[in-house]
ZAMARGU-4260 file (C-alpha; in steps of 0.2 Angstrom, whole numbers, plus 5000, padded with zeros to 4 digits):
<rodrens>
0) 5231/5427/5422 | 5248/5434/5422 | 5250/5453/5419 | 5260/5460/5404 | 5271/5474/5406
5) 5278/5486/5393 | 5296/5483/5395 | 5301/5498/5384 | 5290/5510/5395 | 5298/5502/5411
10) 5315/5505/5403 | 5311/5523/5399 | 5304/5527/5417 | 5319/5518/5425 | 5331/5528/5414
15) 5323/5544/5418 | 5323/5540/5437 | 5342/5536/5436 | 5345/5552/5426 | 5336/5563/5438
20) 5346/5554/5453 | 5362/5557/5444 | 5358/5575/5441 | 5353/5577/5459 | 5369/5569/5464
25) 5379/5582/5454 | 5369/5596/5461 | 5373/5590/5479 | 5391/5588/5474 | 5392/5606/5468
30) 5383/5612/5484 | 5396/5602/5494 | 5411/5609/5485 | 5405/5627/5486 | 5401/5625/5505
35) 5418/5617/5507 | 5426/5631/5498 | 5416/5644/5508 | 5421/5635/5524 | 5440/5636/5520
40) 5438/5654/5516 | 5428/5658/5531 | 5441/5648/5542 | 5455/5659/5535 | 5444/5675/5538
45) 5441/5668/5556 | 5460/5666/5559 | 5463/5684/5553 | 5449/5690/5565 | 5457/5681/5579
50) 5474/5688/5575 | 5466/5706/5575 | 5458/5703/5592 | 5475/5697/5599 | 5483/5713/5592
55) 5469/5724/5598 | 5469/5717/5615 | 5488/5719/5617 | 5486/5737/5611 | 5472/5740/5623
60) 5482/5733/5637 | 5496/5746/5633 | 5484/5760/5632 | 5476/5755/5648 | 5494/5756/5656
65) 5497/5773/5648 | 5479/5779/5654 | 5483/5774/5672 | 5499/5783/5671 | 5490/5799/5664
70) 5478/5798/5678 | 5492/5798/5691 | 5499/5812/5682 | 5483/5822/5683 | 5482/5818/5702
75) 5500/5825/5704 | 5494/5841/5693 | 5479/5843/5704 | 5490/5842/5720 | 5503/5854/5714
80) 5492/5865/5703 | 5498/5881/5710 | 5516/5877/5706 | 5514/5871/5688 | 5513/5882/5673
85) 5496/5883/5663 | 5505/5874/5648 | 5510/5859/5660 | 5492/5858/5666 | 5485/5859/5649
90) 5496/5845/5642 | 5492/5834/5657 | 5473/5835/5654 | 5475/5834/5635 | 5486/5818/5636
95) 5474/5810/5648 | 5459/5814/5637 | 5467/5808/5621 | 5472/5792/5629 | 5455/5789/5636
100) 5447/5792/5619 | 5460/5780/5611 | 5456/5767/5624 | 5437/5769/5621 | 5440/5767/5602
105) 5451/5752/5606 | 5437/5744/5616 | 5424/5747/5603 | 5435/5740/5590 | 5438/5724/5600
110) 5420/5722/5603 | 5416/5723/5585 | 5429/5710/5581 | 5423/5698/5594 | 5405/5700/5588
115) 5412/5696/5570 | 5422/5681/5577 | 5406/5674/5585 | 5396/5676/5569 | 5409/5668/5559
120) 5410/5653/5571 | 5391/5651/5570 | 5392/5652/5551 | 5406/5639/5551 | 5396/5627/5561
125) 5381/5629/5550 | 5392/5626/5534 | 5400/5611/5542 | 5383/5604/5545 | 5378/5607/5527
130) 5393/5599/5521 | 5390/5583/5532 | 5372/5582/5526 | 5377/5584/5508 | 5390/5570/5509
135) 5377/5559/5518 | 5364/5562/5505 | 5376/5559/5491 | 5382/5543/5499 | 5364/5537/5500
140) 5361/5542/5482 | 5376/5532/5477 | 5371/5517/5486 | 5353/5518/5478 | 5360/5521/5461
145) 5373/5507/5462 | 5360/5495/5469 | 5347/5499/5456 | 5359/5498/5441 | 5367/5482/5447
150) 5351/5473/5450 | 5339/5480/5436 | 5344/5468/5422 | 5341/5453/5433 | 5326/5460/5442
155) 5316/5444/5439 | 5330/5433/5447 | 5333/5446/5461 | 5314/5445/5466 | 5317/5427/5470
160) 5333/5429/5480 | 5332/5426/5499 | 5331/5442/5510 | 5348/5438/5518 | 5356/5439/5501
165) 5348/5455/5496 | 5353/5463/5513 | 5371/5457/5510 | 5372/5464/5493 | 5365/5481/5499
170) 5378/5481/5513 | 5392/5477/5501 | 5388/5492/5491 | 5386/5503/5507 | 5403/5497/5513
175) 5411/5501/5496 | 5403/5519/5497 | 5409/5521/5515 | 5426/5515/5510 | 5427/5527/5495
180) 5422/5541/5507 | 5435/5536/5520 | 5448/5535/5507 | 5444/5552/5499 | 5444/5559/5517
185) 5461/5551/5520 | 5468/5558/5504 | 5460/5575/5507 | 5466/5576/5525 | 5483/5568/5522
190) 5493/5569/5506 | 5482/5583/5498 | 5484/5594/5513 | 5502/5590/5514 | 5505/5595/5496
195) 5495/5611/5498 | 5507/5615/5513 | 5521/5611/5501 | 5515/5624/5489 | 5513/5637/5503
200) 5531/5633/5510 | 5538/5635/5492 | 5531/5652/5491 | 5538/5656/5508 | 5555/5649/5503
205) 5555/5662/5488 | 5551/5676/5500 | 5564/5671/5513 | 5577/5670/5499 | 5573/5687/5493
210) 5571/5695/5510 | 5583/5686/5522 | 5596/5677/5511 | 5600/5660/5505 | 5605/5653/5523
215) 5587/5654/5530 | 5580/5649/5513 | 5590/5633/5514 | 5584/5629/5531 | 5566/5631/5524
220) 5570/5619/5510 | 5576/5606/5523 | 5559/5608/5531 | 5550/5606/5515 | 5560/5590/5511
225) 5553/5583/5527 | 5535/5588/5522 | 5537/5579/5505 | 5544/5564/5514 | 5530/5563/5526
230) 5517/5565/5511 | 5526/5551/5502 | 5525/5540/5517 | 5506/5544/5519 | 5503/5540/5501
235) 5512/5523/5502 | 5502/5519/5518 | 5486/5522/5509 | 5492/5512/5494 | 5497/5498/5505
240) 5480/5497/5514 | 5472/5496/5496 | 5483/5482/5491 | 5500/5478/5498 | 5512/5477/5483
245) 5523/5465/5493 | 5509/5452/5490 | 5514/5451/5472 | 5532/5453/5474 | 5537/5443/5490
250) 5522/5431/5493 | 5509/5428/5506 | 5520/5425/5522 | 5531/5440/5521 | 5516/5451/5517
255) 5507/5445/5532 | 5522/5448/5543 | 5523/5466/5537 | 5505/5469/5539 | 5505/5462/5557
260) 5520/5473/5561 | 5511/5488/5554 | 5495/5485/5563 | 5504/5483/5579 | 5512/5500/5576
265) 5495/5508/5573 | 5487/5500/5588 | 5497/5503/5603 | 5493/5490/5617 | 5489/5476/5605
270) 5502/5463/5603 | 5502/5452/5587 | 5511/5436/5585 | 5514/5426/5568 | 5520/5408/5565
275) 5521/5399/5548 | 5524/5380/5549 | 5529/5369/5534 | 5535/5373/5516 | 5528/5389/5510
280) 5523/5389/5491 | 5517/5402/5480 | 5498/5402/5476 | 5488/5410/5462 | 5486/5428/5464
285) 5467/5427/5468 | 5471/5414/5482 | 5484/5424/5490 | 5474/5440/5489 | 5459/5430/5497
290) 5469/5423/5511 | 5477/5440/5515 | 5460/5448/5515 | 5453/5435/5527 | 5467/5438/5539
295) 5465/5456/5537 | 5446/5456/5541 | 5449/5444/5556 | 5462/5455/5564 | 5451/5471/5560
300) 5436/5463/5569 | 5447/5457/5584 | 5454/5475/5586 | 5439/5485/5583 | 5425/5474/5590
305) 5434/5462/5601 | 5446/5475/5609 | 5459/5461/5609 | 5476/5465/5617 | 5484/5449/5610
310) 5481/5441/5593 | 5490/5425/5586 | 5490/5421/5568 | 5496/5404/5563 | 5499/5397/5545
315) 5501/5378/5542 | 5507/5372/5525 | 5501/5354/5522 | 5502/5343/5507 | 5485/5347/5500
320) 5479/5362/5509 | 5484/5377/5519 | 5476/5381/5536 | 5475/5398/5544 | 5471/5401/5562
325) 5468/5418/5570 | 5465/5418/5589 | 5462/5433/5600 | 5459/5436/5618 | 5445/5449/5615
330) 5427/5450/5621 | 5421/5436/5610 | 5402/5435/5605 | 5387/5424/5605 | 5388/5414/5589
335) 5369/5411/5589 | 5365/5429/5589 | 5380/5437/5579 | 5384/5423/5566 | 5370/5427/5553
340) 5370/5446/5556 | 5389/5451/5556 | 5394/5459/5539 | 5412/5454/5543 | 5408/5435/5545
345) 5397/5435/5530 | 5411/5443/5520 | 5423/5430/5526 | 5411/5416/5521 | 5410/5424/5503
350) 5429/5425/5501 | 5432/5407/5507 | 5419/5400/5495 | 5427/5409/5481 | 5443/5398/5484
355) 5433/5382/5488 | 5439/5383/5506 | 5430/5380/5523 | 5427/5391/5537 | 5426/5387/5556
360) 5423/5398/5571 | 5423/5396/5589 | 5418/5410/5601 | 5408/5414/5616 | 5406/5430/5627
365) 5421/5434/5637 | 5432/5420/5630 | 5439/5427/5614 | 5437/5421/5596 | 5446/5407/5586
370) 5444/5407/5567 | 5451/5393/5556 | 5451/5393/5537 | 5456/5378/5527 | 5460/5381/5509
375) 5465/5368/5496 | 5482/5371/5488 | 5482/5375/5470 | 5500/5380/5467 | 5506/5390/5452
380) 5514/5380/5438
</rodrens>
């Protein structure tokens, strides 16, 4: 006899679980942000401590030279004691004693700052580990929440799905979260950091103008313009990685050429070759995007996993379909082992099915990889 379930009760329990998970995620985010702020503050404090250590060491070296000179003077005083006045003898001893005390104080201060530096470094390491653990935990929570919410309404159907399909769905979500995390770090470490530096430099320009005059201030402005230009370039690169705007404006072939040139610039030692045969036609946007992403994934796999030094991309425009061939001289792989386990290959298979195409692969260990995609032409009217 089939069991009956209280759907409302299940909905309530499920909703409560999701609320708690969302609340936990927010708490983790707060902890991560507070830790990150503390990390930045502590890093600045560490820089100040290091600057003080440098200053104290320089002062100590100078005091040590003076102390050695004072000791030499005492030796001379002792040698010619009978010929010197009482005041000269007294001054020599007082000078040597004062310098000795200052040197001892300097060494004690240096020791304190070095101990403080070591403590700060240990605390920075601990904070960094806390931040990484918080990010990892938040990422896992995001994956779990996304997986639960995306599959809950169709839970009956999800239960009947094959294990491979379930694994693939989960890996898609994980990949999305990893991509979001990578993108957030790129923005934080790139444009965000650059813009923060721009703000600091703008304050410096104001101070330079007030204290040193307009000429030096204009030099700082030139440097500031370079920083802004670099930040803009970095933003454009990130936008291009998300979706090349040239794809909408210029079409598939020019965009692929530009992408290959950019990839070659970013991967020194890897040569990429492109060839397009036949009469190029514009395709619906979803087709052009799918084809671009297929080539992008194939090249990423060849560079990252195959360690290829040469990659050839060929596009053939025929009457009823377009054929893409991506060939590399990389490490290759055993198809019987990798084919059903590779996230990249599964992603290609999904994309090619969306445009009613076919996907062929030929690879073996040590002999590189050849990928071929055949996509029926559906030109824009």
